[in-house]
C-alpha positions, 0 to 999 in steps of 0.5 A, a space after each residue: 941651135 935651138 932644141 925643143 922637147 917636152 919636159 916633165 921636170 922644169 926648175 922653178 928658177 929656170 922657169 922665172 928667169 925665161 918669164 923675167 927675160 920675156 916680160 911675161 914676169 911682170 904678170 906672174 908671181 915670180 917672188 912667190 917660189 911656191 906658188 911657181 913650184 905649184 904652177 909647174 907641178 900641176 901643168 901637164 904638158 910643158 915644152 921648152 926651147 933651149 940654146 946650148 942647155 939654157 932655156 930660151 922659151 917655154 910654153 906651159 899647158 894644162 890639157 885633157 888631151 881630147 877636148 881643150 888645152 889651155 896654154 897658160 904661159 907662152 914665154 920667149 927670152 927677149 934676145 930670142 924673139 922674132 926667130 919662130 921659137 914661140 910659134 914652134 912651142 905652140 906647135 908642139 903643145 898642139 901636136 901633143 893634143 891634136 884633138 883639143 882646141 888650144 885656148 889662151 889669154 893674150 898678155 897685152 904686149 902679145 895681142 897682135 902676135 897671135 892672129 899673125 901667126 894664124 890663130 883665131 880670136 874669140 871675144 867671149 872670154 870671161 874669168 873670175 879672180 875672187 869667189 866673192 865676186 859671184 852673185 
């Protein structure tokens, strides 16, 4: 049975394990434990899914609880996918900041998932990796 909760303290080791088991680890700094710890420390809304204590899903977000919530990570262990866990984690994040618009950047392997569960796509997204790129 899957249990869901909002967690204040998630260990880097558990987080890394679910990232790797979900393939999201391909795009996260899983070999830099200090950076992973900072990612967890500065996220202010983390929802988890556990099966008998084992972390099988996580949604990590940054929110002001009023206008916007950035869902930075949504990871579900591959053995537990297609059971509605990701959708329930998104629901939990959204319910904790109901006035805020939930925003995310889809991983390449997940671009077809989000419209299927009812999310709208927005074409006007920009990012800056390196400040030297500013002109």
